[in-house]
Each structure stands twice: as structure tokens, then as C-alpha cells.
LOTORSE-810607 format. One line per 10 residues: number of its first residue (from 1); their letters; for each residue x negated, y, z of N, C-alpha, C, O. Coordinates in Angstrom, 2 decimals. Last residue first. Layout:
REM residues N
NUM) a) X Y Z X Y Z X Y Z X Y Z ~ ...
This chain:
REM residues 187
187) gllqtlwval) 66.66 67.19 92.14 66.98 67.53 93.69 67.71 66.45 94.00 68.16 66.32 95.13 ~ 65.90 67.88 89.66 66.54 66.52 89.99 66.80 66.54 91.21 67.41 65.50 91.48 ~ 65.34 70.55 89.79 65.81 69.80 88.42 66.54 68.50 88.73 67.57 68.12 88.17 ~ 64.26 71.31 92.26 65.24 71.88 91.51 65.97 71.25 90.32 67.12 71.54 90.01 ~ 61.89 69.32 92.13 62.96 69.31 93.04 64.46 70.07 92.67 65.55 69.52 92.79 ~ 60.65 70.34 89.92 61.25 69.14 89.81 62.29 68.82 90.67 63.33 68.26 90.34 ~ 59.86 72.99 90.85 60.61 72.82 89.44 61.36 71.42 89.39 62.49 71.32 88.90 ~ 58.15 72.04 92.83 59.31 73.02 93.04 60.41 72.92 92.08 61.60 72.81 92.36 ~ 56.16 70.53 91.64 57.17 69.95 92.49 58.40 70.78 92.72 59.53 70.29 92.79 ~ 55.00 72.75 90.24 55.55 71.57 89.42 56.64 70.79 90.41 57.77 70.50 90.02
177) ddlegdnvth) 54.04 74.00 91.99 54.83 74.77 91.35 55.72 73.70 90.41 56.87 73.86 90.00 ~ 52.10 72.08 93.07 53.06 72.64 93.74 54.10 73.38 93.15 55.14 73.44 93.80 ~ 50.61 71.85 90.69 51.08 70.86 91.23 52.18 71.32 92.22 53.28 70.78 92.05 ~ 49.34 74.49 90.71 49.93 74.09 89.60 50.97 72.81 89.78 52.00 72.75 89.13 ~ 47.85 74.31 93.12 48.81 75.30 93.07 49.78 74.98 91.93 50.97 75.18 92.12 ~ 46.08 72.34 92.86 47.21 71.81 93.72 48.28 73.25 93.63 49.43 73.16 94.06 ~ 45.63 71.78 89.19 45.23 72.16 90.61 46.36 72.09 91.54 47.49 71.83 91.13 ~ 43.99 70.23 86.52 45.22 70.37 87.25 44.83 71.00 88.65 43.75 70.72 89.16 ~ 42.34 71.32 83.49 42.44 70.41 84.64 43.82 70.91 85.14 44.58 71.67 84.55 ~ 40.64 73.30 82.14 41.45 72.35 81.70 41.34 71.12 82.45 40.59 70.16 82.24
167) elqeykkfvl) 40.95 75.84 84.60 40.42 75.48 83.35 41.13 74.41 82.82 42.35 74.48 82.98 ~ 42.21 78.27 86.45 42.50 76.64 85.95 41.92 76.77 84.69 42.24 77.60 83.84 ~ 42.49 80.73 87.65 41.45 80.09 87.98 41.42 78.35 87.38 40.72 77.45 87.84 ~ 45.07 81.83 87.03 43.83 82.56 86.75 42.66 81.58 86.74 41.87 81.63 85.79 ~ 47.56 80.12 85.06 46.81 80.35 86.50 45.52 80.77 86.12 44.89 80.31 85.17 ~ 50.96 80.91 84.41 49.67 80.82 84.02 48.82 80.96 85.21 49.12 81.65 86.18 ~ 54.30 79.29 83.60 53.39 79.57 84.67 51.86 79.71 84.06 51.45 78.83 83.30 ~ 57.47 79.25 82.65 56.09 79.53 82.32 55.04 80.06 83.13 54.95 81.28 83.31 ~ 60.44 77.76 82.44 59.37 78.55 83.49 58.01 78.10 82.78 57.63 76.98 82.47 ~ 63.34 77.91 81.12 62.15 77.87 80.86 61.40 78.52 81.93 61.64 79.67 82.30
157) kddsihlseq) 66.07 78.54 81.62 65.65 77.11 81.34 64.16 76.87 81.18 63.75 75.71 81.12 ~ 66.31 81.22 81.70 66.86 80.48 82.72 66.56 78.79 82.63 66.82 77.99 83.52 ~ 65.78 81.88 79.10 64.71 82.19 80.15 65.36 81.39 81.41 64.49 80.89 82.13 ~ 66.75 79.26 76.56 66.63 80.56 77.24 65.80 80.71 78.60 65.22 79.74 79.10 ~ 65.54 78.19 73.58 65.60 77.90 75.12 65.46 79.13 75.76 64.50 79.90 75.69 ~ 65.53 78.48 70.86 66.70 79.35 71.61 66.56 78.57 72.93 67.65 78.28 73.43 ~ 63.61 77.58 68.82 64.60 76.44 69.57 65.81 77.23 70.71 66.75 76.62 71.23 ~ 62.55 80.05 68.54 63.06 79.32 67.23 63.88 77.75 67.81 64.61 77.04 67.11 ~ 62.02 81.30 70.57 62.43 82.00 69.31 63.00 81.13 68.67 64.08 81.43 68.16 ~ 61.28 79.67 72.73 62.35 80.62 72.96 62.88 81.18 71.72 64.06 81.53 71.69
147) lfdvseegys) 59.42 77.63 71.59 60.61 77.06 72.42 61.55 78.36 72.45 62.71 78.11 72.16 ~ 57.84 79.60 70.75 58.51 78.60 69.74 59.68 78.23 70.42 60.80 78.45 69.97 ~ 56.61 80.69 72.76 57.21 81.42 71.94 58.26 80.77 71.07 59.32 81.29 70.74 ~ 55.24 78.09 73.80 56.62 78.84 74.33 57.22 79.91 73.82 58.32 80.24 74.29 ~ 53.38 78.09 71.84 54.06 76.90 71.99 55.80 77.47 73.04 56.99 77.21 72.87 ~ 51.83 80.34 72.42 52.56 80.20 70.97 53.45 79.25 71.12 54.51 79.46 70.53 ~ 51.14 79.78 74.91 51.88 81.03 74.65 52.69 80.87 73.54 53.89 81.12 73.49 ~ 49.59 77.33 74.51 50.44 77.36 75.56 51.70 78.55 75.07 52.89 78.27 74.92 ~ 47.57 78.63 72.87 48.22 77.32 72.29 49.61 77.46 73.12 50.66 77.68 72.51 ~ 46.36 80.57 74.59 47.03 80.81 73.24 48.02 79.77 72.51 48.97 80.03 71.77
137) ipvetdpigh) 44.84 79.00 76.15 46.08 79.77 76.65 46.97 79.99 75.38 48.14 79.60 75.26 ~ 43.27 76.17 74.64 43.30 77.60 74.99 45.08 78.14 75.29 46.13 77.75 74.78 ~ 42.18 73.17 75.43 43.52 73.94 74.75 43.79 75.22 75.07 44.67 75.38 75.91 ~ 39.58 74.16 76.18 39.86 72.87 75.22 41.25 73.00 74.77 41.40 72.91 73.55 ~ 39.51 76.36 77.86 38.72 76.49 76.56 39.05 75.14 75.54 38.79 75.13 74.34 ~ 41.14 78.06 80.06 41.04 76.91 79.37 40.38 76.88 77.99 40.92 77.48 77.06 ~ 41.80 80.46 81.66 40.41 80.31 81.43 40.23 78.84 80.46 39.07 78.58 80.14 ~ 44.52 80.12 82.23 44.08 81.36 81.14 42.67 81.12 80.90 42.25 81.60 79.85 ~ 46.33 77.07 82.19 45.05 77.76 82.82 44.52 78.87 81.82 44.14 78.54 80.69 ~ 49.60 76.55 82.20 48.47 76.53 81.58 47.17 77.46 82.40 47.37 78.45 83.11
127) awfvplcpel) 52.88 74.99 82.38 51.61 75.68 82.80 50.58 75.31 82.37 50.33 74.13 82.10 ~ 56.39 74.74 81.79 55.05 74.83 81.22 54.21 75.58 82.10 54.59 76.65 82.59 ~ 59.38 73.36 81.96 58.22 73.95 82.96 57.10 73.79 81.86 56.99 72.78 81.16 ~ 62.60 73.42 80.61 61.01 73.31 80.35 60.23 73.83 81.50 60.63 74.90 81.96 ~ 65.52 72.17 80.07 64.64 72.72 81.01 63.17 72.29 80.74 62.70 71.16 80.67 ~ 66.98 71.79 76.63 66.71 71.35 78.20 65.72 72.06 78.77 64.95 72.65 78.00 ~ 68.07 71.44 73.83 68.12 72.61 74.98 68.25 72.14 76.32 69.28 72.06 77.00 ~ 67.08 71.10 70.70 67.40 70.69 71.92 67.55 71.98 72.79 67.26 73.15 72.54 ~ 67.62 70.94 67.59 67.64 72.29 68.50 68.06 71.96 69.78 69.16 72.35 70.17 ~ 67.23 69.45 65.49 68.25 68.90 66.57 68.57 70.02 67.70 69.51 70.00 68.50
117) qlmaqrspqp) 65.70 70.73 63.66 66.92 69.98 63.15 67.75 69.63 64.38 68.97 69.55 64.24 ~ 63.45 71.45 65.27 64.48 72.55 64.70 65.67 71.92 64.12 66.69 72.61 64.09 ~ 62.22 69.04 65.58 62.83 69.63 66.66 64.01 70.76 66.30 65.10 70.92 66.84 ~ 61.49 68.40 62.97 62.23 67.73 63.54 62.93 68.26 64.72 64.11 67.98 64.90 ~ 59.51 70.59 62.69 60.72 70.37 61.84 61.44 69.88 62.51 62.32 70.64 62.94 ~ 57.28 70.12 64.60 58.31 71.37 65.05 59.67 71.28 63.71 60.71 71.92 63.88 ~ 55.31 68.63 64.04 56.09 68.19 64.78 57.44 69.00 64.91 58.49 68.50 65.30 ~ 53.20 70.43 62.95 53.93 69.11 62.08 55.21 68.70 62.75 56.17 68.44 62.03 ~ 52.11 71.78 65.23 53.13 72.32 64.21 53.85 71.45 63.41 55.03 71.66 63.16 ~ 52.35 70.34 68.60 51.57 70.57 67.30 52.63 70.99 66.15 53.79 70.59 66.14
107) iwgslsavgg) 52.66 72.38 71.57 53.65 71.63 70.44 52.67 71.65 69.17 52.23 72.70 68.72 ~ 50.27 71.62 74.24 50.70 72.45 73.15 51.88 71.65 72.20 51.93 70.42 72.15 ~ 49.22 71.73 77.74 49.39 70.90 76.40 49.81 72.41 75.45 49.73 73.61 75.71 ~ 48.74 72.46 80.55 47.72 72.47 79.59 47.78 71.81 78.09 46.82 71.46 77.41 ~ 51.72 70.34 81.07 50.32 71.06 81.91 49.17 71.17 80.80 48.74 70.17 80.22 ~ 54.95 70.45 80.51 53.69 70.32 79.72 52.74 70.92 80.74 53.03 72.01 81.23 ~ 58.07 68.74 81.13 56.77 69.53 81.71 55.73 69.40 80.75 55.57 68.33 80.17 ~ 61.32 68.52 80.68 60.30 68.17 80.13 59.15 69.14 80.63 59.36 70.35 80.51 ~ 64.61 67.12 81.68 63.94 68.17 81.41 62.30 67.61 80.98 62.07 66.40 80.95 ~ 66.82 65.15 81.26 66.88 66.14 82.30 66.10 67.28 82.07 66.63 68.39 82.17
97) leqlttlatm) 67.84 64.39 77.72 66.87 64.26 78.88 66.87 65.43 80.08 66.92 66.61 79.73 ~ 69.77 63.03 75.93 69.71 64.28 76.26 69.11 64.33 77.93 69.75 64.32 78.98 ~ 68.40 61.26 73.02 68.79 61.13 74.50 68.94 62.55 74.92 68.26 63.36 74.29 ~ 67.10 61.59 70.73 68.53 61.59 70.76 69.32 61.63 71.99 70.51 61.92 72.09 ~ 64.00 63.49 70.67 64.82 62.21 71.28 66.66 62.62 71.04 67.23 63.70 71.19 ~ 62.55 65.92 70.48 63.01 65.00 69.11 64.09 64.10 69.64 65.12 64.01 68.96 ~ 61.80 66.72 72.99 62.46 67.91 71.79 62.87 67.02 70.73 63.70 67.52 69.97 ~ 60.45 64.69 73.99 61.80 65.30 74.82 62.47 66.02 73.52 63.63 65.79 73.17 ~ 58.36 63.95 72.25 59.19 63.01 72.57 60.74 63.87 73.25 61.89 63.57 72.92 ~ 56.94 66.22 72.26 57.43 65.88 71.04 58.59 64.83 71.26 59.61 64.84 70.57
87) mavaggqsfg) 56.32 66.75 74.90 57.17 67.87 74.20 57.64 67.13 72.98 58.79 67.39 72.62 ~ 54.76 64.63 75.60 56.08 64.60 76.26 56.91 65.65 75.48 58.12 65.47 75.38 ~ 52.70 65.03 73.63 53.35 63.97 73.45 54.74 63.99 74.17 55.75 63.53 73.63 ~ 51.52 67.36 74.81 51.95 67.30 73.79 53.03 66.40 73.12 53.93 66.75 72.35 ~ 50.96 66.24 77.41 51.84 67.21 77.16 52.58 67.38 75.94 53.80 67.51 75.85 ~ 48.81 64.41 76.52 50.18 63.81 77.18 51.42 64.99 77.18 52.60 64.71 76.98 ~ 47.19 66.29 76.03 47.70 65.36 74.85 49.01 64.73 75.44 50.07 64.59 74.82 ~ 47.71 67.99 78.73 47.02 68.07 77.44 47.82 67.21 76.30 48.92 67.52 75.82 ~ 49.86 65.95 80.42 48.91 66.95 80.64 48.10 66.75 79.27 47.86 65.65 78.77 ~ 53.54 65.44 81.34 52.36 65.30 80.42 51.14 66.42 80.55 51.40 67.60 80.75
77) ilairtpptg) 56.76 64.43 82.13 55.65 65.31 82.31 54.19 64.49 81.58 53.97 63.29 81.40 ~ 60.24 64.03 81.76 58.68 63.89 81.24 57.75 64.65 81.51 57.90 65.79 81.06 ~ 62.84 63.00 83.57 62.07 64.12 83.05 60.47 63.59 82.62 59.77 62.83 83.28 ~ 66.35 62.14 83.80 65.08 61.63 83.48 64.01 62.95 83.13 64.44 63.87 82.43 ~ 69.03 62.81 84.12 68.23 62.44 85.40 66.77 62.17 85.12 65.99 61.98 86.06 ~ 70.11 62.31 81.46 69.83 63.71 82.25 69.15 63.81 83.54 68.73 64.89 83.95 ~ 70.26 59.69 81.29 68.86 60.32 80.54 69.01 61.75 81.24 67.97 62.31 81.58 ~ 70.80 57.66 84.30 71.39 58.60 83.31 70.19 59.40 82.55 69.20 59.72 83.21 ~ 69.63 54.64 85.02 69.36 56.16 85.19 69.79 56.77 84.05 69.31 56.53 82.94 ~ 69.81 51.87 84.42 71.18 52.79 85.31 70.81 54.09 85.51 71.58 54.79 86.17
67) srveatvlse) 68.34 50.39 82.93 68.16 50.24 84.47 69.36 51.05 85.11 69.77 50.81 86.25 ~ 68.67 52.00 80.53 69.21 50.58 80.57 69.30 49.88 81.98 70.11 48.99 82.22 ~ 66.97 54.10 81.11 68.55 54.34 80.83 69.29 52.92 81.12 70.29 52.80 81.82 ~ 64.63 52.98 81.21 64.94 53.43 82.29 66.72 53.59 82.14 67.52 53.22 82.99 ~ 64.20 52.07 78.57 64.37 51.09 79.56 64.82 51.52 80.87 65.33 50.72 81.64 ~ 64.31 54.54 77.34 65.29 53.63 76.92 65.61 52.46 77.99 66.72 52.00 78.27 ~ 61.82 55.37 78.22 63.18 56.21 78.45 64.29 55.43 78.27 65.25 55.60 79.01 ~ 60.07 53.84 76.93 60.29 53.74 78.40 61.60 54.40 78.58 62.46 53.77 79.18 ~ 60.59 54.14 74.32 60.72 53.11 74.87 61.11 52.73 76.15 61.91 51.88 76.56 ~ 59.50 56.88 74.09 60.92 56.47 73.85 61.21 54.98 74.53 62.18 54.87 75.28
57) itavsaaagp) 56.86 56.21 74.69 57.79 57.08 75.35 59.09 56.96 75.32 59.80 56.92 76.33 ~ 56.43 54.96 72.06 55.98 54.10 73.36 56.81 54.76 74.54 57.41 54.03 75.32 ~ 57.04 56.84 70.38 57.86 55.61 70.48 57.72 54.65 71.63 58.53 53.83 72.06 ~ 54.97 58.75 70.72 56.42 59.19 70.95 57.24 57.76 71.32 57.93 57.61 72.33 ~ 52.83 56.99 69.82 53.00 57.55 71.36 54.15 57.89 71.83 54.55 57.60 72.96 ~ 53.52 56.75 66.87 53.08 55.72 67.88 53.49 55.92 69.69 54.17 55.25 70.46 ~ 53.16 59.64 66.50 54.55 59.03 66.23 54.61 57.65 67.20 55.47 57.46 68.07 ~ 50.24 59.78 66.94 51.24 60.62 67.66 52.78 60.14 67.77 53.48 60.21 68.78 ~ 49.64 58.05 64.73 49.21 57.95 66.29 49.95 58.48 67.26 50.31 57.87 68.27 ~ 50.46 59.59 62.51 51.03 58.20 62.83 50.77 57.76 64.50 51.60 57.26 65.26
47) edycncppln) 49.12 62.18 63.02 50.53 62.08 62.96 50.96 60.62 63.49 51.60 60.39 64.52 ~ 46.51 63.35 63.99 46.95 61.88 63.83 48.41 61.78 63.85 48.91 61.22 64.83 ~ 46.23 66.72 62.71 46.19 65.69 63.86 46.85 64.28 63.27 47.57 64.21 62.28 ~ 45.94 69.60 61.93 45.66 68.31 61.10 45.48 67.25 62.36 44.36 67.15 62.86 ~ 45.95 71.80 63.72 47.32 71.17 63.38 47.11 70.34 62.20 48.04 70.31 61.39 ~ 43.63 71.22 66.22 44.11 71.99 65.03 45.54 71.31 64.49 46.02 70.30 65.00 ~ 42.75 71.91 69.48 43.35 71.06 68.56 43.71 71.75 67.34 44.10 72.91 67.44 ~ 39.53 73.25 70.50 40.74 73.11 70.41 41.28 72.25 69.35 40.57 71.85 68.42 ~ 38.30 70.12 69.53 39.00 71.10 70.45 38.46 72.23 70.31 37.27 72.43 70.07 ~ 39.06 67.71 67.05 38.35 68.70 67.53 39.06 69.26 68.56 40.27 69.05 68.66
37) aidfwsprsq) 40.52 65.32 66.26 39.41 65.55 65.42 38.23 66.63 66.22 37.01 66.53 66.12 ~ 42.16 62.67 67.98 41.81 64.13 67.82 40.84 64.39 67.23 39.90 63.66 67.57 ~ 44.49 60.06 68.17 43.17 60.40 67.49 42.99 62.12 67.36 43.73 62.73 66.59 ~ 46.55 60.04 70.82 46.47 59.91 69.32 44.98 60.64 69.21 44.49 61.50 69.94 ~ 46.41 59.35 73.53 47.60 59.26 72.86 47.52 59.29 71.41 48.34 58.65 70.74 ~ 43.72 57.33 74.66 44.16 58.52 74.12 45.46 58.46 73.58 45.72 57.37 73.07 ~ 41.13 55.88 76.07 42.44 56.03 76.20 42.73 57.48 75.79 42.25 58.51 76.28 ~ 38.56 55.20 73.55 38.84 55.68 74.77 40.61 55.64 74.96 41.30 55.36 73.98 ~ 36.03 54.74 71.44 37.26 54.34 71.76 37.48 54.65 73.17 36.60 54.35 73.98 ~ 34.31 56.94 69.71 34.21 56.18 70.61 35.63 55.68 70.90 36.50 56.44 70.46
27) ghnytvpvtr) 34.16 59.04 67.52 34.51 57.69 67.14 34.58 56.83 68.23 34.96 55.71 67.87 ~ 33.00 61.14 68.82 32.12 60.51 67.94 32.63 59.00 67.58 31.90 58.03 67.39 ~ 35.28 62.45 70.11 34.06 61.74 70.94 33.40 60.98 70.18 33.07 59.93 70.73 ~ 37.02 63.04 67.84 36.10 64.48 68.62 34.82 63.77 69.66 33.74 64.31 69.93 ~ 37.87 60.80 67.20 37.11 61.49 66.47 36.16 62.26 67.06 34.94 62.26 66.94 ~ 38.46 57.89 68.89 38.63 59.25 69.18 37.39 60.25 68.43 36.28 60.44 68.91 ~ 40.01 54.98 68.68 38.74 55.60 68.41 39.07 57.22 68.34 40.01 57.61 67.65 ~ 41.85 54.03 71.58 41.85 54.40 70.28 40.42 54.98 69.81 39.72 55.46 70.70 ~ 43.29 51.66 73.93 42.28 52.86 73.50 42.39 52.69 72.04 42.80 51.72 71.40 ~ 45.60 50.79 76.60 45.33 50.95 74.94 44.03 52.10 74.81 43.90 53.14 75.46
17) rdlvydslwi) 46.12 50.60 79.27 44.64 50.50 78.65 44.58 50.29 77.33 43.64 49.68 76.84 ~ 48.76 51.73 79.32 48.29 50.41 79.52 46.96 49.86 79.06 46.83 48.75 78.53 ~ 49.48 54.50 78.93 48.69 53.67 77.62 48.91 52.28 77.89 49.23 51.54 76.96 ~ 49.85 55.00 81.70 51.05 54.66 80.53 50.56 54.00 79.40 51.13 53.03 78.92 ~ 47.61 55.49 82.34 47.96 54.56 82.94 49.33 54.16 82.00 49.64 53.00 81.73 ~ 47.02 58.06 81.38 46.19 56.97 80.50 46.97 55.56 81.05 46.96 54.58 80.31 ~ 50.40 59.51 81.36 48.83 59.54 81.71 48.33 58.23 81.24 49.09 57.39 80.75 ~ 53.15 60.80 81.53 52.35 60.62 80.57 50.59 60.73 80.99 49.82 61.69 80.92 ~ 55.48 60.26 83.91 54.22 60.98 83.77 53.27 60.18 82.86 52.69 59.16 83.23 ~ 58.84 60.26 84.35 57.95 59.38 83.36 56.69 60.64 83.08 56.82 61.62 82.35
7) iaadlsm) 61.06 59.96 86.77 59.81 60.77 86.28 58.86 59.87 85.52 58.23 58.92 86.00 ~ 64.45 59.66 87.58 62.88 58.95 87.07 62.23 60.10 86.54 62.78 61.04 85.97 ~ 66.87 59.39 89.88 66.39 59.93 88.90 64.96 59.20 88.62 64.48 58.33 89.34 ~ 68.29 58.22 92.04 68.72 57.93 90.74 68.34 58.79 89.64 69.06 59.01 88.66 ~ 67.27 59.19 94.41 66.78 57.94 93.85 67.47 57.62 92.45 67.03 56.66 91.82 ~ 66.43 62.46 94.63 67.36 61.50 94.61 66.96 60.25 93.98 66.27 60.32 92.97 ~ 63.85 64.03 96.63 64.57 63.55 95.57 65.56 62.48 95.23 65.28 61.42 95.79
């Protein structure tokens, strides 16, 4: 991969050890992008917490651009809630990012209106395990349908991979597919 590109992987490390009380975990504080009441996630989620997380990622993107990386050479990647935040950030930012990847994530319904106003058109990699019970495959399928039908992201810009044996985690096959996509994207 070229040195003039950046990948921002939304993990607990990006949270910088910030913890929030998570309703699903009986109010225990843990690293989390936003409070979540139940799994599978519902459309009534912690919008202020999600907005704060999007702002955190936006600031990382801005810092990367200021350091000289063109926005079109920046990709966001997230798993589960991180995938939701990566999508919310990439699909609502005014920066024209290079791409976004969601691993076992979803696009929360309340965040979609802002996406519709901007109509972003960037490459998307979506990976989801078929037996995932925490964020069911139907969430991924419905989110991909939204990307195609409402945001008009074409088949040549969208990769949707489903994995037979993948529950709510990542595996080597998924990461290999992601690496191929990233190499083609940022090569």
C-alpha cells in the first residue's frame, strides 16, 4: 500500500480508553461508541453518544488531512458499533473519503436522513456473518439495500460479502477479503 494513504480502524483503542455506561450490560461502563440498550440493536439508540463518536472520527480525519493525506486516500473501517460509526461518519462527512468498510455493522435508521441530503458516492466494503445473532445478517442486508436503493451506490463501488461460519466476530477469510479491497482501493 502506498504511504500517502491512511486507514482509520474504529476500535476500542481509538476510544482512548473512554468508557460509557452501556444499558445492555446492566449499566456497566465499558469501551463503547455509544450506549446501546439491546441486541440486536434497535432504532432507538443513543444519538448524542453516536454524534460524539462521529465527531471524534471526523477530528481524526481532519488531522490526517492536515498532515498531508488527501481525503480520497483515507478509508474508515469498523466492527459492529464501530461499523455503524464508520458508516455514519463516511456517509455524512463533507470530506470526500476514499472508502468505508463495515464488519458486522449496520446503519442506524435515524442517521439516514443526513446521508440522503448529501448522497455520498464512495466505495463500500460490507462483510457480515450469516449466523450472527448480535447484529443479524438482516441488518447488513437492509443497510446494503439502503446504500444501493436510496444512496444509489452502484454495484461497482459496493462489495458485500457473507460468511457461512462467522458469528459476531472477525475471521481470517473476512480480513483477507478486506485486505484485497483495501489494496485495490488505496493500492
